[in-house]
DSSP file (Angstrom, degrees, kcal/mol; ACC not computed):
  #  RESIDUE AA STRUCTURE BP1 BP2  ACC     N-H-->O    O-->H-N    N-H-->O    O-->H-N    TCO  KAPPA ALPHA  PHI   PSI    X-CA   Y-CA   Z-CA
    1    1 A M              0   0    0      0, 0.0     2,-0.4     0, 0.0    15,-0.2   0.000 360.0 360.0 360.0 136.4   -0.1  104.8 -131.4
    2    2 A K  E     -A   15   0A   0     13,-1.8    13,-3.3     2,-0.0     2,-0.4  -0.993 360.0-167.1-127.6 134.1   -1.7  101.7 -129.9
    3    3 A I  E     +A   14   0A   0     -2,-0.4     2,-0.3    11,-0.2    11,-0.2  -0.978   9.9 172.5-124.2 130.6    0.2   98.6 -128.8
    4    4 A T  E     -A   13   0A   0      9,-2.5     9,-3.0    -2,-0.4     2,-0.4  -0.950  17.1-152.7-133.3 156.3   -1.4   95.2 -128.0
    5    5 A Y  E     -Ab  12  74A   0     68,-0.5    70,-1.9    -2,-0.3     2,-0.7  -0.996   2.6-158.1-130.6 128.4    0.0   91.8 -127.2
    6    6 A D  E >>> -Ab  11  75A   0      5,-2.7     5,-1.8    -2,-0.4     4,-1.0  -0.904   4.9-170.4-106.0 105.9   -1.8   88.6 -127.8
    7    7 A S  T 345S+     0   0    0     68,-0.8    -1,-0.1    -2,-0.7    69,-0.1   0.756  79.8  66.5 -70.5 -23.9   -0.3   85.9 -125.5
    8    8 A K  T 345S+     0   0    0     68,-0.3    -1,-0.2     1,-0.2    68,-0.1   0.881 120.8  19.2 -64.9 -37.4   -2.1   83.1 -127.2
    9    9 A I  T <45S-     0   0    0     -3,-0.5    39,-0.6     2,-0.1    -1,-0.2   0.350 104.0-123.4-113.1   4.2   -0.2   83.6 -130.5
   10   10 A D  T  <5 +     0   0    0     -4,-1.0    39,-2.2     1,-0.2    38,-1.7   0.930  59.1 149.0  53.8  52.6    2.7   85.5 -129.0
   11   11 A A  E   < -AC   6  47A   0     -5,-1.8    -5,-2.7    36,-0.2     2,-0.5  -0.968  38.4-154.9-123.4 131.3    2.2   88.5 -131.3
   12   12 A L  E     -AC   5  46A   0     34,-2.3    34,-2.9    -2,-0.4     2,-0.5  -0.901  15.1-164.9-100.8 126.0    2.9   92.1 -130.6
   13   13 A S  E     -AC   4  45A   0     -9,-3.0    -9,-2.5    -2,-0.5     2,-0.5  -0.950   5.8-170.0-117.4 131.9    0.8   94.5 -132.7
   14   14 A I  E     -AC   3  44A   0     30,-3.1    30,-2.4    -2,-0.5     2,-0.7  -0.978   7.9-158.8-123.1 119.5    1.6   98.2 -133.1
   15   15 A V  E     +AC   2  43A   0    -13,-3.3   -13,-1.8    -2,-0.5    28,-0.2  -0.877  13.6 175.2 -97.3 112.7   -0.9  100.6 -134.8
   16   16 A L  S    S-     0   0    0     26,-2.8     2,-0.3    -2,-0.7    -1,-0.2   0.902  71.7 -24.7 -82.1 -45.6    1.0  103.6 -136.0
   17   17 A K  S    S-     0   0    0     25,-1.5    -1,-0.4   -15,-0.1     2,-0.2  -0.947  71.1-106.4-161.3 152.8   -2.0  105.1 -137.7
   18   18 A T        +     0   0    0     -2,-0.3     2,-0.3    -3,-0.1    25,-0.0  -0.487  56.2 116.7 -83.7 154.8   -5.2  103.8 -139.1
   19   19 A G        -     0   0    0     -2,-0.2     2,-0.5    16,-0.0    -2,-0.0  -0.947  66.1 -57.6 168.1 177.4   -5.8  103.5 -142.8
   20   20 A E        -     0   0    0     -2,-0.3     2,-0.4     1,-0.0    17,-0.3  -0.701  51.5-128.6 -85.2 125.8   -6.4  101.2 -145.7
   21   21 A V        +     0   0    0     -2,-0.5    15,-0.3     1,-0.2     3,-0.1  -0.598  28.2 176.2 -77.3 126.2   -3.7   98.6 -146.1
   22   22 A S        -     0   0    0     13,-3.3     2,-0.3    -2,-0.4    14,-0.2   0.787  67.1  -9.2 -95.6 -38.4   -2.4   98.5 -149.7
   23   23 A R  E     -D   35   0A   0     12,-1.6    12,-3.1     2,-0.0     2,-0.4  -0.990  56.4-135.5-158.0 159.9    0.4   96.0 -149.1
   24   24 A T  E     -D   34   0A   0     -2,-0.3     2,-0.4    10,-0.2    10,-0.2  -0.974  19.5-168.5-120.8 132.4    2.3   94.1 -146.4
   25   25 A V  E     -D   33   0A   0      8,-2.7     8,-2.9    -2,-0.4     2,-0.8  -0.939  23.1-130.2-121.0 144.8    6.0   93.7 -146.4
   26   26 A E  E     +D   32   0A   0     -2,-0.4     6,-0.2     6,-0.2    -2,-0.0  -0.837  25.0 179.9 -91.7 109.7    8.2   91.4 -144.2
   27   27 A I  E    S-     0   0A   0      4,-1.9     5,-0.2    -2,-0.8    -1,-0.2   0.629  71.5  -2.9 -89.5 -14.5   10.8   93.7 -142.8
   28   28 A A  E >  S-D   31   0A   0      3,-1.2     3,-2.5    -3,-0.1    -1,-0.2  -0.933 108.5 -56.5-160.6 165.3   12.5   91.0 -140.8
   29   29 A P  T 3  S-     0   0    0      0, 0.0     3,-0.1     0, 0.0    -2,-0.0  -0.334 126.5  -6.4 -55.3 121.6   11.8   87.3 -140.2
   30   30 A E  T 3  S+     0   0    0      1,-0.2    17,-2.7    -2,-0.1     2,-0.5   0.718 108.2 114.4  62.0  25.9    8.2   87.2 -138.8
   31   31 A V  E <   -DE  28  46A   0     -3,-2.5    -4,-1.9    15,-0.2    -3,-1.2  -0.972  46.9-172.7-124.5 115.0    8.0   91.0 -138.6
   32   32 A F  E     -DE  26  45A   0     13,-2.7    13,-2.6    -2,-0.5     2,-0.4  -0.852  13.2-163.5-115.9 142.5    5.4   92.5 -140.9
   33   33 A M  E     -DE  25  44A   0     -8,-2.9    -8,-2.7    -2,-0.4     2,-0.4  -0.990  11.0-147.7-125.3 128.0    4.6   96.1 -141.8
   34   34 A D  E     -DE  24  43A   0      9,-2.4     8,-3.2    -2,-0.4     9,-1.0  -0.790  19.2-165.7 -92.5 134.9    1.4   97.1 -143.4
   35   35 A L  E     -DE  23  41A   0    -12,-3.1   -13,-3.3    -2,-0.4   -12,-1.6  -0.876  14.7-129.1-120.3 150.7    1.6  100.1 -145.8
   36   36 A D    >   -     0   0    0      4,-2.2     3,-1.9    -2,-0.3   -15,-0.1  -0.261  47.4 -84.3 -84.7-176.6   -0.9  102.4 -147.3
   37   37 A N  T 3  S+     0   0    0    -17,-0.3   -16,-0.1     1,-0.3    -1,-0.1   0.624 130.8  53.0 -69.1 -11.2   -1.0  103.1 -151.1
   38   38 A K  T 3  S-     0   0    0      2,-0.1    -1,-0.3     0, 0.0    -3,-0.0   0.396 121.1-106.0 -98.7   0.5    1.6  105.9 -150.6
   39   39 A G  S <  S+     0   0    0     -3,-1.9    -2,-0.1     1,-0.3     0, 0.0   0.568  70.4 147.0  87.5   9.1    4.0  103.6 -148.8
   40   40 A N        -     0   0    0      1,-0.1    -4,-2.2     2,-0.0    -1,-0.3  -0.615  53.1-112.0 -79.3 136.3    3.3  105.1 -145.4
   41   41 A P  E     + E   0  35A   0      0, 0.0    -6,-0.2     0, 0.0     3,-0.1  -0.472  41.8 164.8 -70.8 136.3    3.6  102.6 -142.5
   42   42 A L  E     +     0   0A   0     -8,-3.2   -26,-2.8     1,-0.4   -25,-1.5   0.735  60.6  11.8-113.9 -48.4    0.3  101.8 -140.7
   43   43 A Y  E     -CE  15  34A   0     -9,-1.0    -9,-2.4   -28,-0.2    -1,-0.4  -0.955  53.0-160.5-137.0 150.1    0.7   98.7 -138.6
   44   44 A I  E     -CE  14  33A   0    -30,-2.4   -30,-3.1    -2,-0.3     2,-0.4  -0.999   8.7-170.4-129.5 135.2    3.6   96.5 -137.4
   45   45 A E  E     -CE  13  32A   0    -13,-2.6   -13,-2.7    -2,-0.4     2,-0.6  -0.994   6.3-163.6-127.9 130.5    3.2   92.9 -136.2
   46   46 A V  E >   -CE  12  31A   0    -34,-2.9   -34,-2.3    -2,-0.4     3,-0.7  -0.938   9.7-158.3-113.7 108.9    5.9   90.9 -134.5
   47   47 A V  E 3  S+C   11   0A   0    -17,-2.7   -36,-0.2    -2,-0.6   -37,-0.1  -0.713  82.5  20.8 -86.7 135.6    5.1   87.2 -134.5
   48   48 A G  T >> S+     0   0    0    -38,-1.7     4,-2.0   -39,-0.6     3,-0.6   0.885  81.4 167.1  72.7  40.0    7.0   85.3 -131.8
   49   49 A A  H <>  +     0   0    0    -39,-2.2     4,-3.0    -3,-0.7     5,-0.5   0.864  65.3  54.8 -59.6 -43.4    7.5   88.6 -129.9
   50   50 A S  H 3> S+     0   0    0      1,-0.2     4,-1.4     2,-0.2    -1,-0.2   0.846 111.6  46.4 -65.0 -30.6    8.7   87.2 -126.6
   51   51 A E  H <4 S+     0   0    0     -3,-0.6    -1,-0.2     3,-0.2    -2,-0.2   0.898 116.0  44.1 -73.5 -41.6   11.5   85.3 -128.4
   52   52 A K  H  < S+     0   0    0     -4,-2.0    -2,-0.2     1,-0.2    -3,-0.2   0.881 123.0  35.6 -72.9 -39.1   12.6   88.2 -130.5
   53   53 A I  H  < S-     0   0    0     -4,-3.0     4,-0.2    -5,-0.2    -1,-0.2   0.807 116.7-114.0 -83.6 -30.9   12.5   90.8 -127.7
   54   54 A G    >X  -     0   0    0     -4,-1.4     4,-0.8    -5,-0.5     3,-0.7   0.394  10.6-113.0  99.2 125.0   13.7   88.5 -125.1
   55   55 A K  T 34 S+     0   0    0      1,-0.3     3,-0.5     2,-0.2     4,-0.3   0.821 116.7  57.0 -59.6 -31.3   11.6   87.3 -122.1
   56   56 A K  T 34 S+     0   0    0      1,-0.2     3,-0.3     2,-0.1    -1,-0.3   0.872 117.0  33.9 -66.3 -36.4   13.9   89.2 -119.7
   57   57 A N  T X4 S+     0   0    0     -3,-0.7     3,-0.9    -4,-0.2    -1,-0.2   0.362  89.9 102.4 -98.1   3.7   13.2   92.5 -121.5
   58   58 A F  T 3< S+     0   0    0     -4,-0.8    12,-0.3    -3,-0.5    -1,-0.2   0.768  74.0  56.9 -67.7 -27.4    9.7   91.8 -122.5
   59   59 A S  T 3  S+     0   0    0     -4,-0.3    11,-1.8    -3,-0.3     2,-0.5   0.776 114.4  38.9 -75.9 -23.7    8.0   94.0 -119.9
   60   60 A N  E <  S+F   69   0B   0     -3,-0.9     2,-0.3     9,-0.3    -1,-0.2  -0.943  74.5 171.5-127.5 109.5    9.9   97.1 -121.0
   61   61 A I  E     -F   68   0B   0      7,-2.6     7,-3.5    -2,-0.5     2,-0.6  -0.853  26.7-134.3-117.3 155.5   10.4   97.6 -124.7
   62   62 A N  E     +F   67   0B   0     -2,-0.3     2,-0.5     5,-0.2     5,-0.2  -0.936  25.2 174.7-112.2 118.8   11.8  100.5 -126.6
   63   63 A I  E >  S-F   66   0B   0      3,-2.6     3,-1.6    -2,-0.6    -2,-0.0  -0.986  72.7 -15.7-127.0 121.8    9.8  101.7 -129.7
   64   64 A F  T 3  S-     0   0    0     -2,-0.5    -1,-0.1     1,-0.3     3,-0.1   0.871 128.7 -52.8  53.6  41.6   10.9  104.8 -131.6
   65   65 A G  T 3  S+     0   0    0      1,-0.2     2,-0.5    -3,-0.0    -1,-0.3   0.542 116.0 114.2  76.6   7.0   13.0  105.9 -128.6
   66   66 A K  E <   -F   63   0B   0     -3,-1.6    -3,-2.6     2,-0.0     2,-0.5  -0.950  62.3-137.5-115.2 124.9   10.1  105.6 -126.2
   67   67 A T  E     -F   62   0B   0     -2,-0.5     2,-0.5    -5,-0.2    -5,-0.2  -0.693  23.9-168.6 -82.7 128.1   10.2  103.0 -123.4
   68   68 A I  E     -F   61   0B   0     -7,-3.5    -7,-2.6    -2,-0.5     2,-1.0  -0.969  22.3-136.9-122.7 128.6    6.9  101.2 -123.0
   69   69 A R  E >   -F   60   0B   0     -2,-0.5     3,-1.6    -9,-0.2     4,-0.4  -0.754  19.4-155.8 -82.2 105.5    5.9   99.0 -120.2
   70   70 A L  G >> S+     0   0    0    -11,-1.8     3,-2.3    -2,-1.0     4,-1.9   0.829  84.4  67.0 -57.9 -39.1    4.2   96.1 -122.1
   71   71 A P  G 34 S+     0   0    0      0, 0.0    -1,-0.3     0, 0.0   -11,-0.1   0.804  93.8  62.3 -56.2 -25.2    1.9   94.9 -119.3
   72   72 A N  G <4 S+     0   0    0     -3,-1.6    -2,-0.2     1,-0.2    -3,-0.0   0.767 117.0  28.9 -66.3 -24.2    0.1   98.2 -119.5
   73   73 A F  T <4 S+     0   0    0     -3,-2.3   -68,-0.5    -4,-0.4    -1,-0.2   0.582  91.9 120.6-110.6 -14.8   -0.9   97.3 -123.0
   74   74 A A  E  <  -b    5   0A   0     -4,-1.9     2,-0.4   -70,-0.2   -68,-0.1  -0.215  36.0-176.2 -63.1 138.4   -1.0   93.5 -122.9
   75   75 A T  E      b    6   0A   0    -70,-1.9   -68,-0.8     1,-0.0    -2,-0.0  -0.990 360.0 360.0-131.0 142.5   -4.3   91.8 -123.8
   76   76 A A              0   0    0     -2,-0.4   -68,-0.3   -70,-0.2   -70,-0.1   0.452 360.0 360.0 -88.3 360.0   -4.8   88.1 -123.6
């Protein structure tokens, strides 16, 4: 899993596994998941991430039961 944050567009990107994207679904407002042709999740993108996660909680987020310190992954 690879997590990056683009502060210019305030988007959090999570790569679950690489593969060819067959379709993209919006699983929540401005939260998109790319799926392969078998329906397996490949990528997740959260647009407006700091607002959705909360600026107070933004440095430590919980994904799949794992707490991740975002500054370790953040890229400008």
